[in-house]
Structure formats: structure tokens, C-alpha cells
Chimera marker file (.cmm) of the C-alpha trace (Angstrom):
<marker_set name="trace">
<marker id="1" x="169.473" y="-20.400" z="-111.927" r="1" g="1" b="0" radius="0.5"/>
<marker id="2" x="165.659" y="-20.052" z="-111.282" r="1" g="1" b="0" radius="0.5"/>
<marker id="3" x="164.012" y="-17.783" z="-113.542" r="1" g="1" b="0" radius="0.5"/>
<marker id="4" x="161.476" y="-15.100" z="-111.981" r="1" g="1" b="0" radius="0.5"/>
<marker id="5" x="157.933" y="-15.250" z="-113.267" r="1" g="1" b="0" radius="0.5"/>
<marker id="6" x="156.784" y="-12.911" z="-115.850" r="1" g="1" b="0" radius="0.5"/>
<marker id="7" x="154.152" y="-10.342" z="-114.959" r="1" g="1" b="0" radius="0.5"/>
<marker id="8" x="151.810" y="-11.593" z="-117.871" r="1" g="1" b="0" radius="0.5"/>
<marker id="9" x="151.863" y="-15.070" z="-116.479" r="1" g="1" b="0" radius="0.5"/>
<marker id="10" x="151.139" y="-13.746" z="-112.850" r="1" g="1" b="0" radius="0.5"/>
<marker id="11" x="148.212" y="-11.701" z="-114.120" r="1" g="1" b="0" radius="0.5"/>
<marker id="12" x="146.862" y="-14.592" z="-115.905" r="1" g="1" b="0" radius="0.5"/>
<marker id="13" x="147.154" y="-16.784" z="-113.058" r="1" g="1" b="0" radius="0.5"/>
<marker id="14" x="145.425" y="-14.139" z="-110.781" r="1" g="1" b="0" radius="0.5"/>
<marker id="15" x="142.448" y="-14.359" z="-112.992" r="1" g="1" b="0" radius="0.5"/>
<marker id="16" x="142.191" y="-18.066" z="-112.661" r="1" g="1" b="0" radius="0.5"/>
<marker id="17" x="143.089" y="-18.440" z="-108.935" r="1" g="1" b="0" radius="0.5"/>
<marker id="18" x="140.805" y="-16.459" z="-106.532" r="1" g="1" b="0" radius="0.5"/>
<marker id="19" x="141.448" y="-18.345" z="-103.279" r="1" g="1" b="0" radius="0.5"/>
<marker id="20" x="143.142" y="-21.357" z="-101.940" r="1" g="1" b="0" radius="0.5"/>
<marker id="21" x="140.306" y="-23.653" z="-102.887" r="1" g="1" b="0" radius="0.5"/>
<marker id="22" x="141.452" y="-23.258" z="-106.434" r="1" g="1" b="0" radius="0.5"/>
<marker id="23" x="144.842" y="-24.836" z="-105.285" r="1" g="1" b="0" radius="0.5"/>
<marker id="24" x="143.453" y="-27.686" z="-103.163" r="1" g="1" b="0" radius="0.5"/>
<marker id="25" x="145.983" y="-30.570" z="-103.298" r="1" g="1" b="0" radius="0.5"/>
<marker id="26" x="148.502" y="-28.545" z="-105.254" r="1" g="1" b="0" radius="0.5"/>
<marker id="27" x="151.404" y="-29.116" z="-102.719" r="1" g="1" b="0" radius="0.5"/>
<marker id="28" x="149.465" y="-31.345" z="-100.192" r="1" g="1" b="0" radius="0.5"/>
<marker id="29" x="150.004" y="-28.728" z="-97.497" r="1" g="1" b="0" radius="0.5"/>
<marker id="30" x="147.237" y="-26.054" z="-97.091" r="1" g="1" b="0" radius="0.5"/>
<marker id="31" x="149.591" y="-23.405" z="-95.476" r="1" g="1" b="0" radius="0.5"/>
<marker id="32" x="151.773" y="-23.367" z="-98.627" r="1" g="1" b="0" radius="0.5"/>
<marker id="33" x="148.861" y="-23.412" z="-101.099" r="1" g="1" b="0" radius="0.5"/>
<marker id="34" x="147.565" y="-20.232" z="-99.106" r="1" g="1" b="0" radius="0.5"/>
<marker id="35" x="150.960" y="-18.770" z="-99.461" r="1" g="1" b="0" radius="0.5"/>
<marker id="36" x="150.894" y="-19.299" z="-103.205" r="1" g="1" b="0" radius="0.5"/>
<marker id="37" x="147.586" y="-17.522" z="-103.520" r="1" g="1" b="0" radius="0.5"/>
<marker id="38" x="148.836" y="-14.510" z="-101.468" r="1" g="1" b="0" radius="0.5"/>
<marker id="39" x="152.256" y="-14.475" z="-103.235" r="1" g="1" b="0" radius="0.5"/>
<marker id="40" x="150.893" y="-14.383" z="-106.772" r="1" g="1" b="0" radius="0.5"/>
<marker id="41" x="148.266" y="-11.639" z="-105.911" r="1" g="1" b="0" radius="0.5"/>
<marker id="42" x="150.953" y="-9.638" z="-103.931" r="1" g="1" b="0" radius="0.5"/>
<marker id="43" x="153.302" y="-10.021" z="-106.798" r="1" g="1" b="0" radius="0.5"/>
<marker id="44" x="150.685" y="-8.509" z="-109.159" r="1" g="1" b="0" radius="0.5"/>
<marker id="45" x="149.987" y="-5.425" z="-106.834" r="1" g="1" b="0" radius="0.5"/>
<marker id="46" x="153.690" y="-4.835" z="-106.248" r="1" g="1" b="0" radius="0.5"/>
<marker id="47" x="154.540" y="-4.974" z="-109.957" r="1" g="1" b="0" radius="0.5"/>
<marker id="48" x="152.005" y="-2.191" z="-110.304" r="1" g="1" b="0" radius="0.5"/>
<marker id="49" x="153.575" y="-0.166" z="-107.363" r="1" g="1" b="0" radius="0.5"/>
<marker id="50" x="157.158" y="-0.960" z="-107.572" r="1" g="1" b="0" radius="0.5"/>
<marker id="51" x="157.618" y="-2.405" z="-111.042" r="1" g="1" b="0" radius="0.5"/>
<marker id="52" x="158.639" y="-5.858" z="-110.007" r="1" g="1" b="0" radius="0.5"/>
<marker id="53" x="156.943" y="-9.104" z="-109.335" r="1" g="1" b="0" radius="0.5"/>
<marker id="54" x="157.413" y="-9.775" z="-105.700" r="1" g="1" b="0" radius="0.5"/>
<marker id="55" x="155.570" y="-10.352" z="-102.540" r="1" g="1" b="0" radius="0.5"/>
<marker id="56" x="156.523" y="-9.228" z="-98.996" r="1" g="1" b="0" radius="0.5"/>
<marker id="57" x="157.318" y="-12.189" z="-96.634" r="1" g="1" b="0" radius="0.5"/>
<marker id="58" x="155.891" y="-11.416" z="-93.456" r="1" g="1" b="0" radius="0.5"/>
<marker id="59" x="157.204" y="-12.717" z="-90.038" r="1" g="1" b="0" radius="0.5"/>
<marker id="60" x="154.013" y="-14.689" z="-89.925" r="1" g="1" b="0" radius="0.5"/>
<marker id="61" x="155.053" y="-16.902" z="-92.810" r="1" g="1" b="0" radius="0.5"/>
<marker id="62" x="158.378" y="-17.896" z="-90.988" r="1" g="1" b="0" radius="0.5"/>
<marker id="63" x="156.609" y="-19.068" z="-87.907" r="1" g="1" b="0" radius="0.5"/>
<marker id="64" x="156.536" y="-22.794" z="-86.853" r="1" g="1" b="0" radius="0.5"/>
<marker id="65" x="153.670" y="-24.886" z="-85.554" r="1" g="1" b="0" radius="0.5"/>
<marker id="66" x="151.247" y="-22.743" z="-83.764" r="1" g="1" b="0" radius="0.5"/>
<marker id="67" x="148.774" y="-23.785" z="-81.244" r="1" g="1" b="0" radius="0.5"/>
<marker id="68" x="145.956" y="-24.112" z="-83.978" r="1" g="1" b="0" radius="0.5"/>
<marker id="69" x="148.137" y="-26.764" z="-85.669" r="1" g="1" b="0" radius="0.5"/>
<marker id="70" x="149.073" y="-24.515" z="-88.529" r="1" g="1" b="0" radius="0.5"/>
<marker id="71" x="152.803" y="-24.514" z="-89.491" r="1" g="1" b="0" radius="0.5"/>
<marker id="72" x="153.450" y="-21.711" z="-91.833" r="1" g="1" b="0" radius="0.5"/>
<marker id="73" x="157.350" y="-22.262" z="-91.792" r="1" g="1" b="0" radius="0.5"/>
<marker id="74" x="156.917" y="-25.751" z="-93.084" r="1" g="1" b="0" radius="0.5"/>
<marker id="75" x="154.677" y="-24.559" z="-95.937" r="1" g="1" b="0" radius="0.5"/>
<marker id="76" x="157.018" y="-21.814" z="-96.928" r="1" g="1" b="0" radius="0.5"/>
<marker id="77" x="160.050" y="-24.510" z="-96.854" r="1" g="1" b="0" radius="0.5"/>
<marker id="78" x="157.922" y="-26.642" z="-99.091" r="1" g="1" b="0" radius="0.5"/>
<marker id="79" x="157.757" y="-23.809" z="-101.710" r="1" g="1" b="0" radius="0.5"/>
<marker id="80" x="161.626" y="-23.136" z="-101.369" r="1" g="1" b="0" radius="0.5"/>
<marker id="81" x="162.426" y="-26.844" z="-101.780" r="1" g="1" b="0" radius="0.5"/>
<marker id="82" x="160.350" y="-27.067" z="-104.979" r="1" g="1" b="0" radius="0.5"/>
<marker id="83" x="161.999" y="-23.860" z="-106.274" r="1" g="1" b="0" radius="0.5"/>
<marker id="84" x="158.613" y="-22.102" z="-106.444" r="1" g="1" b="0" radius="0.5"/>
<marker id="85" x="159.872" y="-18.786" z="-104.655" r="1" g="1" b="0" radius="0.5"/>
<marker id="86" x="163.147" y="-16.977" z="-104.369" r="1" g="1" b="0" radius="0.5"/>
<marker id="87" x="163.766" y="-15.024" z="-101.249" r="1" g="1" b="0" radius="0.5"/>
<marker id="88" x="165.796" y="-11.807" z="-101.021" r="1" g="1" b="0" radius="0.5"/>
<marker id="89" x="166.105" y="-8.759" z="-98.933" r="1" g="1" b="0" radius="0.5"/>
<marker id="90" x="165.363" y="-6.152" z="-101.446" r="1" g="1" b="0" radius="0.5"/>
<marker id="91" x="162.638" y="-3.502" z="-100.423" r="1" g="1" b="0" radius="0.5"/>
<marker id="92" x="163.620" y="-1.192" z="-97.524" r="1" g="1" b="0" radius="0.5"/>
<marker id="93" x="165.462" y="-3.974" z="-96.082" r="1" g="1" b="0" radius="0.5"/>
<marker id="94" x="162.417" y="-6.341" z="-95.863" r="1" g="1" b="0" radius="0.5"/>
<marker id="95" x="162.401" y="-9.847" z="-96.943" r="1" g="1" b="0" radius="0.5"/>
<marker id="96" x="160.583" y="-10.514" z="-100.285" r="1" g="1" b="0" radius="0.5"/>
<marker id="97" x="159.850" y="-13.596" z="-102.343" r="1" g="1" b="0" radius="0.5"/>
<marker id="98" x="159.670" y="-13.591" z="-106.019" r="1" g="1" b="0" radius="0.5"/>
<marker id="99" x="157.466" y="-16.406" z="-107.614" r="1" g="1" b="0" radius="0.5"/>
<marker id="100" x="159.331" y="-18.338" z="-110.208" r="1" g="1" b="0" radius="0.5"/>
<marker id="101" x="158.599" y="-19.721" z="-113.723" r="1" g="1" b="0" radius="0.5"/>
<marker id="102" x="158.816" y="-23.356" z="-111.989" r="1" g="1" b="0" radius="0.5"/>
<marker id="103" x="155.781" y="-22.161" z="-109.983" r="1" g="1" b="0" radius="0.5"/>
<marker id="104" x="154.009" y="-20.858" z="-113.015" r="1" g="1" b="0" radius="0.5"/>
<marker id="105" x="154.520" y="-24.224" z="-114.814" r="1" g="1" b="0" radius="0.5"/>
<marker id="106" x="153.461" y="-26.286" z="-111.916" r="1" g="1" b="0" radius="0.5"/>
<marker id="107" x="150.317" y="-24.068" z="-111.594" r="1" g="1" b="0" radius="0.5"/>
<marker id="108" x="149.392" y="-24.431" z="-115.186" r="1" g="1" b="0" radius="0.5"/>
<marker id="109" x="149.638" y="-28.183" z="-114.966" r="1" g="1" b="0" radius="0.5"/>
<marker id="110" x="147.567" y="-28.468" z="-111.696" r="1" g="1" b="0" radius="0.5"/>
<marker id="111" x="144.815" y="-26.167" z="-113.199" r="1" g="1" b="0" radius="0.5"/>
<marker id="112" x="144.759" y="-28.166" z="-116.365" r="1" g="1" b="0" radius="0.5"/>
<marker id="113" x="144.410" y="-31.379" z="-114.350" r="1" g="1" b="0" radius="0.5"/>
<marker id="114" x="141.705" y="-29.845" z="-112.139" r="1" g="1" b="0" radius="0.5"/>
<marker id="115" x="139.634" y="-28.694" z="-115.254" r="1" g="1" b="0" radius="0.5"/>
<marker id="116" x="139.946" y="-32.057" z="-117.034" r="1" g="1" b="0" radius="0.5"/>
<marker id="117" x="138.851" y="-33.850" z="-113.805" r="1" g="1" b="0" radius="0.5"/>
<marker id="118" x="135.708" y="-31.539" z="-113.583" r="1" g="1" b="0" radius="0.5"/>
<marker id="119" x="134.895" y="-32.229" z="-117.137" r="1" g="1" b="0" radius="0.5"/>
<marker id="120" x="134.753" y="-36.072" z="-116.564" r="1" g="1" b="0" radius="0.5"/>
<link id1="1" id2="2" r="1" g="1" b="0" radius="0.2"/>
<link id1="2" id2="3" r="1" g="1" b="0" radius="0.2"/>
<link id1="3" id2="4" r="1" g="1" b="0" radius="0.2"/>
<link id1="4" id2="5" r="1" g="1" b="0" radius="0.2"/>
<link id1="5" id2="6" r="1" g="1" b="0" radius="0.2"/>
<link id1="6" id2="7" r="1" g="1" b="0" radius="0.2"/>
<link id1="7" id2="8" r="1" g="1" b="0" radius="0.2"/>
<link id1="8" id2="9" r="1" g="1" b="0" radius="0.2"/>
<link id1="9" id2="10" r="1" g="1" b="0" radius="0.2"/>
<link id1="10" id2="11" r="1" g="1" b="0" radius="0.2"/>
<link id1="11" id2="12" r="1" g="1" b="0" radius="0.2"/>
<link id1="12" id2="13" r="1" g="1" b="0" radius="0.2"/>
<link id1="13" id2="14" r="1" g="1" b="0" radius="0.2"/>
<link id1="14" id2="15" r="1" g="1" b="0" radius="0.2"/>
<link id1="15" id2="16" r="1" g="1" b="0" radius="0.2"/>
<link id1="16" id2="17" r="1" g="1" b="0" radius="0.2"/>
<link id1="17" id2="18" r="1" g="1" b="0" radius="0.2"/>
<link id1="18" id2="19" r="1" g="1" b="0" radius="0.2"/>
<link id1="19" id2="20" r="1" g="1" b="0" radius="0.2"/>
<link id1="20" id2="21" r="1" g="1" b="0" radius="0.2"/>
<link id1="21" id2="22" r="1" g="1" b="0" radius="0.2"/>
<link id1="22" id2="23" r="1" g="1" b="0" radius="0.2"/>
<link id1="23" id2="24" r="1" g="1" b="0" radius="0.2"/>
<link id1="24" id2="25" r="1" g="1" b="0" radius="0.2"/>
<link id1="25" id2="26" r="1" g="1" b="0" radius="0.2"/>
<link id1="26" id2="27" r="1" g="1" b="0" radius="0.2"/>
<link id1="27" id2="28" r="1" g="1" b="0" radius="0.2"/>
<link id1="28" id2="29" r="1" g="1" b="0" radius="0.2"/>
<link id1="29" id2="30" r="1" g="1" b="0" radius="0.2"/>
<link id1="30" id2="31" r="1" g="1" b="0" radius="0.2"/>
<link id1="31" id2="32" r="1" g="1" b="0" radius="0.2"/>
<link id1="32" id2="33" r="1" g="1" b="0" radius="0.2"/>
<link id1="33" id2="34" r="1" g="1" b="0" radius="0.2"/>
<link id1="34" id2="35" r="1" g="1" b="0" radius="0.2"/>
<link id1="35" id2="36" r="1" g="1" b="0" radius="0.2"/>
<link id1="36" id2="37" r="1" g="1" b="0" radius="0.2"/>
<link id1="37" id2="38" r="1" g="1" b="0" radius="0.2"/>
<link id1="38" id2="39" r="1" g="1" b="0" radius="0.2"/>
<link id1="39" id2="40" r="1" g="1" b="0" radius="0.2"/>
<link id1="40" id2="41" r="1" g="1" b="0" radius="0.2"/>
<link id1="41" id2="42" r="1" g="1" b="0" radius="0.2"/>
<link id1="42" id2="43" r="1" g="1" b="0" radius="0.2"/>
<link id1="43" id2="44" r="1" g="1" b="0" radius="0.2"/>
<link id1="44" id2="45" r="1" g="1" b="0" radius="0.2"/>
<link id1="45" id2="46" r="1" g="1" b="0" radius="0.2"/>
<link id1="46" id2="47" r="1" g="1" b="0" radius="0.2"/>
<link id1="47" id2="48" r="1" g="1" b="0" radius="0.2"/>
<link id1="48" id2="49" r="1" g="1" b="0" radius="0.2"/>
<link id1="49" id2="50" r="1" g="1" b="0" radius="0.2"/>
<link id1="50" id2="51" r="1" g="1" b="0" radius="0.2"/>
<link id1="51" id2="52" r="1" g="1" b="0" radius="0.2"/>
<link id1="52" id2="53" r="1" g="1" b="0" radius="0.2"/>
<link id1="53" id2="54" r="1" g="1" b="0" radius="0.2"/>
<link id1="54" id2="55" r="1" g="1" b="0" radius="0.2"/>
<link id1="55" id2="56" r="1" g="1" b="0" radius="0.2"/>
<link id1="56" id2="57" r="1" g="1" b="0" radius="0.2"/>
<link id1="57" id2="58" r="1" g="1" b="0" radius="0.2"/>
<link id1="58" id2="59" r="1" g="1" b="0" radius="0.2"/>
<link id1="59" id2="60" r="1" g="1" b="0" radius="0.2"/>
<link id1="60" id2="61" r="1" g="1" b="0" radius="0.2"/>
<link id1="61" id2="62" r="1" g="1" b="0" radius="0.2"/>
<link id1="62" id2="63" r="1" g="1" b="0" radius="0.2"/>
<link id1="63" id2="64" r="1" g="1" b="0" radius="0.2"/>
<link id1="64" id2="65" r="1" g="1" b="0" radius="0.2"/>
<link id1="65" id2="66" r="1" g="1" b="0" radius="0.2"/>
<link id1="66" id2="67" r="1" g="1" b="0" radius="0.2"/>
<link id1="67" id2="68" r="1" g="1" b="0" radius="0.2"/>
<link id1="68" id2="69" r="1" g="1" b="0" radius="0.2"/>
<link id1="69" id2="70" r="1" g="1" b="0" radius="0.2"/>
<link id1="70" id2="71" r="1" g="1" b="0" radius="0.2"/>
<link id1="71" id2="72" r="1" g="1" b="0" radius="0.2"/>
<link id1="72" id2="73" r="1" g="1" b="0" radius="0.2"/>
<link id1="73" id2="74" r="1" g="1" b="0" radius="0.2"/>
<link id1="74" id2="75" r="1" g="1" b="0" radius="0.2"/>
<link id1="75" id2="76" r="1" g="1" b="0" radius="0.2"/>
<link id1="76" id2="77" r="1" g="1" b="0" radius="0.2"/>
<link id1="77" id2="78" r="1" g="1" b="0" radius="0.2"/>
<link id1="78" id2="79" r="1" g="1" b="0" radius="0.2"/>
<link id1="79" id2="80" r="1" g="1" b="0" radius="0.2"/>
<link id1="80" id2="81" r="1" g="1" b="0" radius="0.2"/>
<link id1="81" id2="82" r="1" g="1" b="0" radius="0.2"/>
<link id1="82" id2="83" r="1" g="1" b="0" radius="0.2"/>
<link id1="83" id2="84" r="1" g="1" b="0" radius="0.2"/>
<link id1="84" id2="85" r="1" g="1" b="0" radius="0.2"/>
<link id1="85" id2="86" r="1" g="1" b="0" radius="0.2"/>
<link id1="86" id2="87" r="1" g="1" b="0" radius="0.2"/>
<link id1="87" id2="88" r="1" g="1" b="0" radius="0.2"/>
<link id1="88" id2="89" r="1" g="1" b="0" radius="0.2"/>
<link id1="89" id2="90" r="1" g="1" b="0" radius="0.2"/>
<link id1="90" id2="91" r="1" g="1" b="0" radius="0.2"/>
<link id1="91" id2="92" r="1" g="1" b="0" radius="0.2"/>
<link id1="92" id2="93" r="1" g="1" b="0" radius="0.2"/>
<link id1="93" id2="94" r="1" g="1" b="0" radius="0.2"/>
<link id1="94" id2="95" r="1" g="1" b="0" radius="0.2"/>
<link id1="95" id2="96" r="1" g="1" b="0" radius="0.2"/>
<link id1="96" id2="97" r="1" g="1" b="0" radius="0.2"/>
<link id1="97" id2="98" r="1" g="1" b="0" radius="0.2"/>
<link id1="98" id2="99" r="1" g="1" b="0" radius="0.2"/>
<link id1="99" id2="100" r="1" g="1" b="0" radius="0.2"/>
<link id1="100" id2="101" r="1" g="1" b="0" radius="0.2"/>
<link id1="101" id2="102" r="1" g="1" b="0" radius="0.2"/>
<link id1="102" id2="103" r="1" g="1" b="0" radius="0.2"/>
<link id1="103" id2="104" r="1" g="1" b="0" radius="0.2"/>
<link id1="104" id2="105" r="1" g="1" b="0" radius="0.2"/>
<link id1="105" id2="106" r="1" g="1" b="0" radius="0.2"/>
<link id1="106" id2="107" r="1" g="1" b="0" radius="0.2"/>
<link id1="107" id2="108" r="1" g="1" b="0" radius="0.2"/>
<link id1="108" id2="109" r="1" g="1" b="0" radius="0.2"/>
<link id1="109" id2="110" r="1" g="1" b="0" radius="0.2"/>
<link id1="110" id2="111" r="1" g="1" b="0" radius="0.2"/>
<link id1="111" id2="112" r="1" g="1" b="0" radius="0.2"/>
<link id1="112" id2="113" r="1" g="1" b="0" radius="0.2"/>
<link id1="113" id2="114" r="1" g="1" b="0" radius="0.2"/>
<link id1="114" id2="115" r="1" g="1" b="0" radius="0.2"/>
<link id1="115" id2="116" r="1" g="1" b="0" radius="0.2"/>
<link id1="116" id2="117" r="1" g="1" b="0" radius="0.2"/>
<link id1="117" id2="118" r="1" g="1" b="0" radius="0.2"/>
<link id1="118" id2="119" r="1" g="1" b="0" radius="0.2"/>
<link id1="119" id2="120" r="1" g="1" b="0" radius="0.2"/>
</marker_set>
């Protein structure tokens, strides 16, 4: 069973990840990288408001390929396939996603590798 990320880790990652450029090449798909940024920052806000680390899942996140070439549904599926998010209907019947410990672990590795590469 997937473990939901702890608020301490979410807060720490929010301090390290300001925008999607911080996650360049994390998943290999820019829409999923943007969703990670939005999800961790949303989880921090919603923990403060609702007491749980979740982010609302917008209808836009579920859309397939758009005219501009973006594919949010593919980005979201990548995150589900890698077990980085758990989806539930929880808040007022709306879909929400919870970041997982697997996401935290993968982000920690990515950020360490990125830092090591800039030190070389």
C-alpha cells in the first residue's frame, strides 16, 4: 500500500522547489513536472486549511492532448503509474490527489543529483 507523504517532507520540498524548472528532467514530461510542483504546494496549503496533505485535481489535469500540444492526462498518468500520487474523492465530492512517500523519495534523489551536477 502506498504511503501518503508527511507534511514535514512536503514543507521541506516546497522550500526547495519553487517552480517546474527545479524539476527539469524529473519525469521526462513537462506537464507531469508542473503537476508535481502544483501538487506539493497545494498539499501544503490544504494541510493548513483542512488538516490533510492533498491537492485538488482539476478537470484541466485530466484533459488529453490540446491544440497547443500539451497533454495533461498523459502527465497525470505518468504520476499515477510511478505511484507518486493517490487519487480519492474526499473533499465535498471533488477529486483530490495525495502525494506519496515514493514521490518524496524520488524528489530527494533528483534534487541531490541536480545539486551534485551543479557543483562539478
